[in-house]
C-alpha positions in Angstrom: 230.8 -116.3 -28.2 232.9 -116.6 -31.3 233.9 -114.4 -34.2 233.2 -114.8 -37.9 236.5 -114.9 -39.7 238.3 -115.4 -36.5 240.7 -117.8 -38.2 243.1 -115.6 -40.1 242.6 -112.1 -41.4 244.0 -109.9 -38.6 246.2 -112.4 -36.8 250.0 -111.9 -37.2 250.5 -115.6 -36.6 248.2 -116.4 -39.4 250.1 -114.1 -41.8 253.3 -115.8 -40.7 252.3 -119.3 -41.8 249.7 -118.6 -44.4 252.1 -118.3 -47.3 251.5 -117.1 -50.8 248.9 -118.4 -53.2 245.1 -119.0 -53.2 243.2 -119.8 -50.0 242.3 -123.0 -51.9 245.9 -124.1 -51.5 245.8 -123.5 -47.7 242.5 -125.3 -47.4 243.9 -128.3 -49.2 246.7 -128.6 -46.7 245.1 -130.2 -43.6 248.0 -129.5 -41.2 248.0 -125.8 -42.2 244.2 -125.5 -42.1 244.2 -127.2 -38.7 246.7 -124.8 -37.3 244.9 -121.8 -38.7 241.6 -122.9 -37.2 243.3 -123.4 -33.8 245.2 -120.0 -33.7 242.2 -117.9 -32.5 241.2 -120.5 -29.9 244.6 -120.2 -28.3 244.7 -116.4 -28.5 241.1 -115.4 -27.7 239.6 -118.1 -25.6 236.4 -118.1 -27.7 233.7 -120.8 -27.1 233.7 -122.4 -30.5 236.1 -123.0 -33.4 235.0 -122.5 -37.0 236.6 -124.6 -39.7 239.1 -122.8 -41.9 237.6 -123.3 -45.4 235.5 -121.3 -47.8 231.9 -121.3 -49.0 232.9 -122.0 -52.6 235.2 -125.0 -51.7 232.6 -127.6 -52.9 232.1 -125.9 -56.3 235.9 -125.6 -56.6 236.4 -129.2 -55.7 234.1 -130.5 -58.4 236.0 -128.6 -61.0 233.6 -125.7 -61.8 236.5 -123.5 -62.5 236.9 -120.9 -59.8 239.5 -119.5 -57.5 239.5 -117.2 -54.5 241.8 -114.2 -55.2 243.3 -112.3 -52.3 241.6 -109.0 -51.9 238.9 -109.9 -54.5 237.1 -113.0 -53.5 235.7 -115.9 -55.7 236.4 -115.4 -59.4 234.9 -117.8 -62.0 236.8 -118.4 -65.2 233.5 -119.2 -67.2 230.5 -117.9 -65.4 227.2 -119.8 -65.3 225.1 -118.7 -68.2 222.9 -121.6 -69.6 221.5 -125.0 -69.0 224.6 -126.4 -70.5 226.5 -125.2 -67.5 224.5 -127.5 -65.2 226.7 -130.3 -66.4 229.6 -128.6 -64.7 227.8 -129.0 -61.3 228.1 -132.7 -60.7 227.3 -134.2 -57.3 229.9 -133.8 -54.5 231.5 -136.9 -53.2 232.9 -135.3 -50.1 235.2 -138.3 -49.2 236.7 -138.3 -52.7 236.5 -134.6 -53.6 237.3 -132.9 -50.3 239.3 -135.4 -48.3 241.5 -132.6 -47.1 238.6 -130.8 -45.4 237.6 -134.0 -43.6 241.1 -134.7 -42.5 241.3 -131.2 -41.1 238.1 -131.8 -39.2 239.4 -135.1 -37.9 242.6 -133.3 -36.7 240.5 -130.6 -34.9 238.1 -133.0 -33.2 241.0 -134.9 -31.8 242.5 -131.7 -30.3 239.6 -129.3 -29.4 237.8 -129.3 -26.1 235.2 -126.8 -27.5 232.7 -127.3 -30.3 233.7 -127.1 -34.0 231.4 -125.2 -36.3 231.2 -126.4 -39.9 229.7 -124.3 -42.6 228.6 -124.0 -46.2 227.4 -121.3 -48.6 223.7 -120.9 -49.1 222.6 -121.6 -52.7 221.7 -118.0 -53.4 225.0 -116.6 -52.4 227.1 -119.3 -54.1 224.9 -118.9 -57.2 225.6 -115.2 -57.2 229.3 -115.8 -57.5 228.9 -118.4 -60.2 226.5 -116.2 -62.3 228.3 -112.9 -61.8 231.8 -114.4 -62.1 233.1 -112.4 -59.2 231.8 -110.4 -56.2 229.1 -107.9 -57.2 227.4 -104.9 -55.7 224.3 -105.0 -57.9 223.8 -108.7 -58.6 222.6 -107.7 -62.0 223.1 -111.0 -63.9 221.8 -113.0 -60.9 218.6 -111.1 -60.6 218.0 -111.1 -64.4 218.4 -114.9 -64.4 216.0 -115.2 -61.4 213.3 -113.2 -63.1 213.8 -114.0 -66.8 214.8 -117.7 -66.5 213.3 -119.0 -63.3 213.5 -122.6 -64.4 217.2 -122.4 -65.0 217.6 -120.5 -61.7 215.8 -123.1 -59.7 217.8 -125.9 -61.4 221.0 -124.1 -60.5 220.1 -123.4 -56.8 218.8 -127.0 -56.4 222.1 -128.3 -57.6 223.9 -126.0 -55.2 221.6 -127.1 -52.3 222.7 -130.7 -53.0 226.4 -129.6 -52.9 225.9 -127.8 -49.6 224.0 -130.8 -48.1 226.7 -133.3 -49.1 229.4 -131.0 -47.7 227.7 -130.3 -44.4 226.7 -133.9 -43.9 230.3 -135.0 -44.3 231.4 -132.3 -41.9 228.9 -133.4 -39.3 229.8 -137.1 -39.9 233.4 -136.3 -39.1 232.6 -134.4 -35.9 231.4 -130.8 -36.5 229.0 -130.1 -33.7 227.1 -127.2 -35.3 226.8 -125.7 -38.8 226.4 -122.2 -40.2 224.7 -121.6 -43.5 226.2 -118.4 -44.9 223.7 -116.5 -47.1 226.0 -113.6 -47.1 224.4 -111.6 -49.9 220.7 -112.4 -49.4 220.2 -108.9 -48.1 220.3 -107.7 -51.7 216.9 -109.2 -52.2 213.4 -107.9 -51.3 211.5 -110.1 -48.8 209.2 -111.3 -51.6 212.1 -112.2 -53.9 214.0 -113.9 -51.0 210.9 -116.0 -50.2 210.4 -117.1 -53.9 214.0 -117.4 -55.2 216.3 -118.1 -52.3 214.4 -119.4 -49.3 213.3 -122.8 -50.9 216.9 -124.0 -51.6 218.2 -122.8 -48.2 215.2 -124.6 -46.5 216.2 -127.8 -48.4 219.7 -127.6 -46.9 218.6 -126.8 -43.4 215.9 -129.5 -43.4 218.4 -132.1 -44.6 221.0 -131.2 -41.9 218.2 -130.9 -39.3 218.1 -134.7 -39.4 221.6 -134.8 -37.9 220.4 -133.1 -34.8 223.2 -130.5 -34.8 222.3 -126.8 -34.2 221.9 -124.8 -37.5 222.9 -121.1 -37.7 221.6 -119.1 -40.6 223.4 -115.8 -41.4 223.3 -113.0 -43.9 224.3 -109.4 -44.3 221.7 -106.7 -44.6 219.0 -109.2 -43.8 217.0 -107.2 -41.2 213.9 -107.4 -43.3 214.4 -111.1 -43.9 215.0 -112.4 -40.4 211.6 -114.0 -39.9 211.9 -115.8 -43.3 215.4 -117.0 -42.5 214.1 -118.4 -39.2 211.2 -120.0 -41.1 213.7 -121.6 -43.5 214.7 -123.9 -40.6 217.3 -122.1 -38.5 217.8 -122.8 -34.8 219.9 -119.7 -34.6 219.5 -116.6 -36.7 222.5 -114.4 -37.3 221.9 -110.6 -37.1 224.1 -108.0 -38.6 224.7 -104.6 -36.9 222.0 -102.7 -38.7 219.2 -103.4 -36.2 219.3 -103.9 -32.4 218.9 -107.4 -31.1 215.8 -106.3 -29.3 214.2 -105.4 -32.6 215.4 -108.6 -34.1 213.7 -110.5 -31.4 210.4 -109.1 -32.6 211.0 -110.5 -36.1 211.8 -114.2 -35.3 210.0 -116.8 -33.3 210.6 -116.7 -29.5 212.1 -120.2 -29.5 215.0 -119.2 -31.8 218.4 -118.0 -30.6 220.1 -115.0 -32.1 223.7 -114.5 -33.0 225.4 -111.1 -33.2 225.8 -108.2 -33.6 228.7 -105.9 -32.9 229.7 -103.7 -35.9 233.1 -105.0 -37.0 234.2 -101.4 -37.8 233.8 -100.3 -34.2 236.8 -102.5 -33.3 239.0 -99.8 -34.8 237.9 -97.3 -32.1 239.6 -96.8 -28.7 238.8 -99.5 -26.2 236.4 -97.4 -24.1 234.3 -96.9 -27.2 234.4 -100.6 -28.1 233.6 -101.5 -24.5 230.5 -99.3 -24.6 229.3 -100.8 -27.9 229.8 -104.4 -26.6 227.8 -103.5 -23.5 225.1 -102.1 -25.7 224.8 -105.3 -27.6 224.6 -107.4 -24.4 222.0 -105.1 -22.9 220.0 -105.1 -26.1 219.7 -108.9 -25.7 217.9 -108.1 -22.4 218.9 -111.3 -20.7 217.4 -113.6 -23.2 219.1 -117.0 -22.8 219.4 -117.7 -26.6 222.2 -115.4 -27.6 225.6 -116.1 -29.2 227.7 -113.0 -29.1 229.4 -112.3 -32.4 230.2 -109.6 -34.8 227.6 -108.5 -37.4 230.0 -109.8 -40.1 233.6 -111.0 -40.2 236.7 -109.7 -38.5 238.3 -107.1 -40.7 242.1 -107.3 -41.6 242.7 -104.0 -39.8 241.4 -105.3 -36.4 244.0 -105.4 -33.6 243.9 -108.9 -32.0 244.2 -107.3 -28.6 240.8 -105.7 -29.0 239.2 -109.0 -29.7 240.9 -110.5 -26.6 239.3 -107.7 -24.5 235.9 -108.2 -26.2 236.0 -111.9 -25.2 236.9 -111.0 -21.6 234.2 -108.4 -21.4 231.5 -110.7 -22.8 232.5 -113.6 -20.6 232.5 -111.4 -17.5 229.0 -109.9 -18.3 226.1 -110.7 -16.1 222.6 -109.4 -17.0 
């Protein structure tokens, strides 16, 4: 088990060292990013570390013109609007453009005795930030571009797939032992639109990284109706949010795929006896299937008490089906 957003967010030790400024500044400091990645390992005893970085780091590194604002998320100075903007998405040379990420991975591999998970943003989700200019609830501009200008949309997502591949390949080359492709906002799409407009570029990324032999996790929020397609895109592990039980998710993905999830992060605000019962419910819903990584259905929220996560880890590790 591990927790999405376990590095930072709710940890007091994170807030103590994080400092002011953009997350991009912290990511660009390998010593700081290394320490932030290690903090939850020391405190929780989880079974994997996940690199402290961001899904828009590659686009930021090549100079597209975006920042990650605290409490807001990725914000783009000049959103993607036309074929002219494709020139702003040059290929990523990870060794030259993101050497700080690779130095962080080198530091972590030298210190960790558990696997390090690398990650990237899926092309659809990163494209939604570039097109909308900031986080969105409707993805209006993104969906209009998909339907009205499909050639431009596919050119954009193909470039973003190449960025993700270059970034993930470099992470694996430096020692990441698994990767997660975050298609966080794919749940905003119908199954038909996902299959046509998002799945091909994600499949391109997952196929390329499949050649490395590392396990590939594919995750999105609100993707209950897309789980089978996300598995078909090339995932070894399909992330499940809290909206459907794991038992139901099992019926939607091939039997040879593992599942990851799926405790509702909000439940962690309840008294421990409530949290404990919900943890047990997730474990029992898995019904003893061997391919299960316990996780939340999305990231740790800032309000979460770290002591609750410590107890969740203890409960999951003690569980026997």
